[in-house]
Every structure is written in structure tokens, then in C-alpha cells.
LUMPAGU-716845 format. One line per 5 residues: number of its first residue (from 1); their letters; for each residue y, z, x of N, C-alpha, C. Coordinates in Angstrom, 2 decimals. Atoms other than C-alpha are relative to their C-alpha. Layout:
<recs>
NUM) a) Y,Z,X,Y,Z,X,Y,Z,X ~ ...
</recs>
This chain:
<recs>
1) mkhvs) -0.23,-0.06,1.42,-71.64,-19.66,-2.01,-1.12,-0.76,-0.70 ~ 1.09,0.58,0.77,-74.20,-20.52,-4.65,0.41,-0.07,-1.47 ~ -0.19,0.13,1.44,-74.00,-21.81,-8.23,-1.35,-0.27,-0.64 ~ 1.18,0.25,0.81,-76.89,-21.55,-10.67,0.51,-0.17,-1.43 ~ -0.54,0.31,1.33,-76.01,-23.23,-13.95,-1.02,-0.75,-0.82
6) sgqfe) 0.85,0.76,0.90,-77.78,-24.57,-16.97,0.76,-0.29,-1.28 ~ -0.62,0.39,1.26,-76.85,-26.30,-20.17,-0.97,-0.86,-0.78 ~ 0.87,0.81,0.84,-78.30,-28.27,-23.00,0.81,-0.83,-0.98 ~ -0.57,0.84,1.05,-77.57,-30.98,-25.52,-1.15,-0.68,-0.71 ~ 1.03,0.66,0.79,-79.46,-32.89,-28.17,0.16,-1.51,0.10
11) lslsa) 0.02,1.46,0.02,-80.47,-36.55,-28.09,-0.82,-0.49,-1.17 ~ 0.74,0.60,1.12,-81.68,-38.82,-30.84,-1.17,-0.84,0.54 ~ 1.24,0.57,-0.55,-84.93,-39.58,-28.96,-1.03,1.12,0.08 ~ 1.04,-1.00,-0.24,-88.27,-37.83,-28.68,0.08,0.44,1.47 ~ -0.01,-0.52,-1.37,-88.77,-35.75,-25.53,-0.62,-0.97,0.99
16) seaiw) 0.68,0.92,-0.93,-91.19,-38.25,-24.00,0.81,-1.29,0.21 ~ -0.89,1.15,-0.18,-88.64,-41.06,-24.57,1.25,0.41,0.78 ~ -1.25,-0.46,-0.61,-85.61,-39.03,-23.47,-0.13,0.24,1.50 ~ 0.11,-0.35,-1.42,-87.00,-37.98,-20.09,0.24,-1.21,0.89 ~ -0.24,1.20,-0.79,-86.83,-41.59,-18.89,1.46,-0.12,0.43
21) lftpe) -1.42,0.08,-0.31,-83.02,-41.32,-18.99,0.39,0.86,1.20 ~ -0.28,-0.91,-1.11,-83.24,-38.67,-16.25,-0.87,-0.31,1.22 ~ 0.69,0.52,-1.19,-85.34,-40.71,-13.83,1.03,-0.79,0.80 ~ -0.99,0.75,-0.78,-83.61,-42.53,-10.98,0.39,-1.34,-0.66 ~ -0.31,1.29,0.62,-83.88,-45.89,-12.76,0.57,0.15,-1.40
26) gerkw) -0.54,-0.23,1.33,-83.19,-44.52,-16.24,1.45,0.40,0.03 ~ -1.39,-0.45,-0.10,-79.99,-42.84,-15.15,0.94,-1.15,0.35 ~ -0.78,1.19,-0.35,-78.81,-46.18,-13.78,0.61,-0.64,-1.26 ~ -0.42,0.64,1.24,-78.44,-47.31,-17.43,1.25,0.63,-0.63 ~ -1.10,-0.66,0.70,-75.87,-44.72,-18.52,1.01,0.70,0.91
31) apgws) -0.89,-0.74,-0.90,-74.28,-43.09,-15.45,0.80,-0.98,0.87 ~ -0.82,0.93,-0.78,-71.36,-45.10,-14.01,-0.11,0.31,1.50 ~ 0.07,-0.18,-1.44,-71.73,-45.67,-10.29,-1.35,0.45,0.53 ~ 1.32,-0.46,-0.41,-75.34,-44.46,-10.25,-0.83,-1.22,0.39 ~ 0.73,1.16,-0.50,-77.20,-46.95,-8.08,-0.94,0.45,1.12
36) pvypa) 0.89,-0.52,-1.03,-80.16,-45.38,-6.29,-0.59,-1.10,0.89 ~ 0.61,0.87,-0.99,-81.48,-47.01,-3.14,-1.21,0.74,0.54 ~ 1.27,-0.59,-0.43,-85.07,-46.39,-2.01,-0.30,-0.43,1.44 ~ 0.20,0.38,-1.40,-85.34,-46.34,1.81,-1.41,-0.51,0.31 ~ 1.38,0.41,-0.27,-89.13,-46.78,1.66,-0.39,-1.28,-0.73
41) gdpse) 0.33,1.24,0.70,-88.95,-49.84,-0.57,0.31,0.05,-1.48 ~ -0.17,0.12,1.44,-89.49,-50.22,-4.29,0.18,1.34,-0.69 ~ -0.13,-1.21,0.80,-88.52,-47.69,-6.96,-1.37,0.60,-0.34 ~ 1.22,-0.70,0.34,-91.16,-45.07,-7.70,0.38,1.33,-0.65 ~ -0.19,-1.33,0.58,-91.49,-41.90,-9.75,-0.98,1.00,0.59
46) apgtv) 1.00,-0.87,-0.62,-94.15,-40.40,-7.48,0.67,1.17,0.71 ~ -0.52,-1.13,-0.77,-93.59,-36.92,-6.05,0.15,-0.38,1.47 ~ -0.28,0.29,-1.40,-92.06,-37.15,-2.59,0.83,-1.24,0.21 ~ -0.84,1.19,-0.12,-90.19,-40.38,-3.31,1.43,0.41,0.34 ~ -1.38,-0.25,-0.42,-86.82,-40.38,-1.56,0.88,-1.14,-0.50
51) fvtda) -1.00,1.00,0.33,-83.79,-42.16,-2.94,1.37,0.54,0.35 ~ -1.34,-0.37,-0.45,-80.14,-42.16,-1.97,1.01,-0.57,-0.98 ~ -1.10,0.46,0.84,-77.03,-42.38,-4.12,1.29,0.13,0.79 ~ -1.30,-0.03,-0.67,-73.45,-43.00,-3.06,1.07,-0.05,-1.07 ~ -1.03,-0.09,1.04,-71.02,-41.80,-5.69,1.27,0.59,0.60
56) hdtet) -1.30,-0.47,-0.47,-67.34,-41.34,-4.94,0.02,0.11,1.53 ~ 0.05,0.05,-1.46,-67.98,-42.28,-1.28,-0.69,1.21,0.61 ~ 0.76,-1.15,-0.50,-70.36,-39.34,-0.91,-1.48,-0.29,-0.16 ~ 1.43,0.28,0.03,-73.98,-39.96,0.01,-0.79,1.26,-0.33 ~ 0.90,-1.10,0.36,-76.61,-37.75,-1.61,-1.43,-0.50,0.14
61) iwvii) 1.42,0.31,-0.19,-80.28,-37.75,-0.65,-0.78,0.82,-1.01 ~ 0.80,-0.62,1.05,-82.72,-36.99,-3.45,-1.49,-0.14,0.34 ~ 1.46,0.06,-0.14,-86.45,-36.19,-3.34,-0.60,0.38,-1.35 ~ 0.66,-0.31,1.28,-88.56,-36.35,-6.49,-1.05,1.07,0.24 ~ 1.01,-1.05,-0.03,-90.48,-33.12,-6.93,-1.07,-0.32,-1.03
66) eidrh) 0.93,0.32,1.09,-92.00,-34.14,-10.25,0.74,-0.75,-1.09 ~ -0.44,0.63,1.25,-91.49,-36.52,-13.14,-1.23,-0.05,-0.89 ~ 1.10,-0.05,0.95,-93.76,-35.80,-16.09,0.49,-0.59,-1.32 ~ -0.50,0.67,1.21,-92.99,-38.33,-18.79,-0.64,0.56,-1.26 ~ 0.69,-0.53,1.18,-95.62,-37.01,-21.20,0.51,1.41,-0.35
71) ggsaa) -0.48,-1.37,0.22,-94.43,-33.41,-20.76,1.50,0.12,-0.14 ~ -1.45,-0.01,0.18,-90.75,-34.37,-20.83,0.77,0.78,1.04 ~ -0.71,-0.76,-1.02,-89.71,-32.87,-17.49,0.14,-0.79,1.29 ~ -0.24,0.60,-1.31,-88.32,-33.88,-14.13,0.64,1.06,0.89 ~ -0.59,-0.93,-0.96,-87.39,-31.96,-10.98,0.27,-0.76,1.30
76) yarlt) -0.45,0.67,-1.21,-85.53,-33.07,-7.88,0.57,1.02,0.98 ~ -0.77,-0.68,-1.04,-84.35,-31.66,-4.57,1.11,-0.97,0.37 ~ -1.10,0.88,-0.38,-80.97,-32.98,-3.50,0.82,0.61,1.12 ~ -0.80,-0.43,-1.15,-78.87,-32.80,-0.36,1.16,-0.95,0.18 ~ -1.19,0.74,-0.36,-75.32,-33.95,0.15,0.40,0.55,1.37
81) pgrha) -0.17,-0.54,-1.36,-75.12,-33.57,3.96,1.41,0.55,0.25 ~ -1.27,-0.64,-0.32,-72.42,-31.18,5.10,0.74,0.58,-1.18 ~ -0.70,-0.46,1.21,-71.55,-30.28,1.51,-0.81,1.03,-0.80 ~ 0.81,-0.93,0.80,-74.27,-28.78,-0.70,-1.42,-0.53,-0.15 ~ 1.40,0.36,0.19,-77.99,-28.76,-1.41,-0.58,0.89,-1.09
86) gtvrv) 0.64,-0.82,1.01,-80.31,-27.51,-4.12,-1.01,-0.79,-0.81 ~ 0.97,0.63,0.88,-82.55,-28.43,-7.00,0.63,-0.29,-1.36 ~ -0.42,0.39,1.35,-82.06,-30.13,-10.35,-1.27,-0.10,-0.83 ~ 1.14,0.06,0.91,-84.45,-29.68,-13.26,0.48,-0.44,-1.38 ~ -0.30,0.47,1.35,-84.47,-31.46,-16.61,-1.26,0.20,-0.83
91) rctdv) 1.13,-0.23,0.92,-86.68,-30.46,-19.53,0.42,-0.46,-1.38 ~ -0.26,0.49,1.36,-86.74,-32.35,-22.83,-1.07,0.57,-0.93 ~ 0.90,-0.65,0.94,-88.26,-30.59,-25.83,0.27,-0.55,-1.40 ~ -0.16,0.50,1.37,-88.88,-32.06,-29.28,0.48,1.13,-0.90 ~ -0.50,-0.97,0.97,-86.88,-30.26,-31.98,-0.29,-0.42,-1.43
96) rpghs) 0.42,0.58,1.28,-87.71,-32.56,-34.91,-0.34,-1.45,0.29 ~ 0.40,1.39,-0.28,-89.09,-36.08,-35.24,1.20,-0.86,0.45 ~ -1.04,0.89,-0.51,-87.01,-38.46,-33.13,1.19,0.69,0.64 ~ -1.11,-0.75,-0.60,-84.79,-35.72,-31.67,-0.55,1.02,0.99 ~ 0.41,-0.98,-1.01,-85.04,-33.58,-28.56,1.21,0.73,0.54
101) tvnvs) -1.00,-0.76,-0.73,-83.09,-30.92,-26.76,-0.25,-0.24,1.47 ~ 0.06,0.21,-1.44,-82.33,-31.67,-23.13,0.57,1.24,0.68 ~ -0.45,-1.15,-0.78,-82.12,-28.61,-20.87,0.12,-0.43,1.45 ~ -0.26,0.39,-1.38,-80.58,-29.21,-17.45,0.40,1.24,0.79 ~ -0.40,-1.12,-0.86,-80.37,-26.69,-14.63,0.22,-0.50,1.42
106) ydmtl) -0.34,0.27,-1.39,-78.77,-26.95,-11.21,0.02,1.33,0.75 ~ -0.04,-1.15,-0.89,-79.35,-24.43,-8.41,0.52,-0.53,1.33 ~ -0.66,0.64,-1.13,-76.89,-25.43,-5.71,0.60,1.03,0.96 ~ -0.55,-0.86,-1.05,-75.83,-23.86,-2.41,0.99,-0.82,0.82 ~ -1.02,0.63,-0.82,-72.65,-24.73,-0.54,-0.42,0.08,1.46
111) lgdah) 0.40,0.06,-1.41,-73.30,-25.81,3.07,1.24,0.06,0.89 ~ -1.21,-0.15,-0.81,-70.15,-24.51,4.73,1.24,-0.03,-0.87 ~ -1.26,-0.11,0.74,-66.53,-24.17,3.75,0.85,-1.25,0.04 ~ -0.87,1.15,-0.21,-65.14,-27.52,4.86,0.03,-0.97,-1.17 ~ 0.08,1.01,1.07,-66.29,-29.64,1.91,-0.38,0.62,-1.33
116) tsgfd) 0.27,-0.61,1.30,-66.03,-27.68,-1.32,0.29,-0.98,-1.14 ~ -0.32,0.99,1.03,-64.83,-30.78,-3.19,-1.26,-0.40,-0.76 ~ 1.13,0.36,0.84,-67.15,-31.47,-6.10,-0.98,1.13,-0.27 ~ 0.97,-1.10,0.17,-69.07,-28.22,-5.72,0.27,0.79,-1.27 ~ -0.33,-0.77,1.19,-67.20,-26.53,-8.57,-0.56,-0.61,-1.28
121) ayapa) 0.60,0.63,1.18,-68.71,-29.04,-11.02,-1.30,0.69,-0.40 ~ 1.26,-0.68,0.26,-71.92,-27.01,-10.72,0.19,1.47,-0.40 ~ -0.30,-1.38,0.41,-70.20,-23.71,-11.52,-0.15,0.12,-1.51 ~ 0.19,-0.18,1.44,-71.00,-22.26,-14.95,1.24,-0.36,-0.83 ~ -1.23,0.28,0.77,-67.36,-22.63,-16.04,0.21,-1.49,-0.24
126) hfadm) -0.21,1.44,0.12,-67.47,-26.42,-15.52,-1.25,-0.75,-0.46 ~ 1.27,0.66,0.28,-71.12,-27.16,-16.25,-0.06,-0.53,-1.43 ~ 0.00,0.44,1.40,-70.61,-27.39,-20.02,0.73,-1.34,-0.15 ~ -0.72,1.28,0.04,-68.09,-30.20,-19.43,-0.89,-1.14,0.49 ~ 0.90,1.02,-0.51,-70.68,-32.09,-17.39,-1.06,-0.34,-1.04
131) mldws) 1.02,0.25,1.02,-73.28,-31.67,-20.14,0.58,-0.80,-1.16 ~ -0.66,0.76,1.06,-70.82,-32.94,-22.76,0.21,-1.45,0.42 ~ -0.18,1.35,-0.52,-70.01,-35.94,-20.58,-1.32,-0.76,0.00 ~ 1.32,0.65,-0.01,-73.71,-36.73,-20.09,-0.42,-0.37,-1.42 ~ 0.41,0.23,1.38,-74.42,-36.38,-23.81,0.76,-1.18,-0.60
136) tries) -0.83,1.08,0.54,-71.53,-38.67,-24.75,-0.38,-1.35,0.59 ~ 0.35,1.25,-0.66,-72.45,-41.32,-22.19,-1.38,-0.50,-0.45 ~ 1.35,0.41,0.41,-76.13,-41.31,-23.16,0.00,-0.48,-1.43 ~ -0.03,0.44,1.40,-75.45,-41.52,-26.89,0.70,-1.35,-0.13 ~ -0.66,1.31,0.02,-73.05,-44.43,-26.25,-0.97,-1.09,0.45
141) ylqtl) 1.00,0.96,-0.48,-75.77,-46.19,-24.27,-1.06,-0.25,-1.08 ~ 1.02,0.16,1.05,-78.32,-45.54,-27.04,0.54,-0.82,-1.16 ~ -0.59,0.79,1.08,-75.93,-46.97,-29.64,0.04,-1.48,0.34 ~ 0.01,1.41,-0.38,-75.64,-50.21,-27.65,-1.41,-0.57,-0.13 ~ 1.38,0.48,0.15,-79.44,-50.46,-27.64,-0.36,-0.22,-1.47
146) rgf) 0.31,0.07,1.43,-79.55,-49.92,-31.39,0.90,-0.99,-0.74 ~ -0.86,1.02,0.61,-76.85,-52.54,-32.01,1.16,0.55,-0.79 ~ -1.16,-0.57,0.72,-74.11,-50.19,-33.24,1.26,-0.23,0.76
</recs>
């Protein structure tokens, strides 16, 4: 089984500022439980960097394909062993001064039938809920930075 889903939301940041929120260290600021570990050592945004997350007692291995802060894009390969694997792409585009649209796409493949738990979150029917959750969490984080 395969899910290819995409969604978007707007942020009150320029594209070059917003993309940081979708880097391993940037996501740490707004995503509960997001705590990447870098097996090779220090955090990096270089292509090929591997990091591991452990959310809901499920380990996921990530590989940075590209992070282009100036261009407002990021791409990752991800593997949750025995469960699912695929790619994640984020593209931030300026829509007006100080505001950008964030486009997120997941292309995920189920790796067997035993562990479908969590896989439906990537289905088109549920993806909009994930985008709304991300948008809400990020805007709340931005408000704390702005002192609101």
C-alpha cells in the first residue's frame, strides 16, 4: 500500500525564515516529542546527514536529501523499520511580505501488513488534519517568540 499526500498552510514568516522550522533542529522547537539524535555526532543540515527520532515508542531513521534555506525547501528520506518508508518534501514560498505558504508532501509506502498503525496519518483523508495541527503548533510557537 502507498500513500501520496500533500497539503499547505500559511505562516507569518518569509519563506527563508519559515524553512528553518522544518529542519531537524527547527522542528524540535514546535513539535512535541521531536528530539532528533545524530549517530555521527553533532547536528548538521548537510545532505546525507542521518538522524533518528523516537516518537510514540517508534524509531524512525531520517536522511537529509537537501535543505536549501535561501530557496525555502527541504527534502528527507525516512524509514520506520518494519512499518513504512518514503520521502518528505517541504517547500516554502513567499506570498506577501512576511508571509509564506508551506507546501508539504509525503510519499510513503507500507512495509508489510503487520504494522499499519500510524500509516493512515499519511492518507489524503487524514493529511489535512496533520497540516492543521502543524500550522496551529507553529503559530503558537511563533506567538511565544513575539511575546503574545
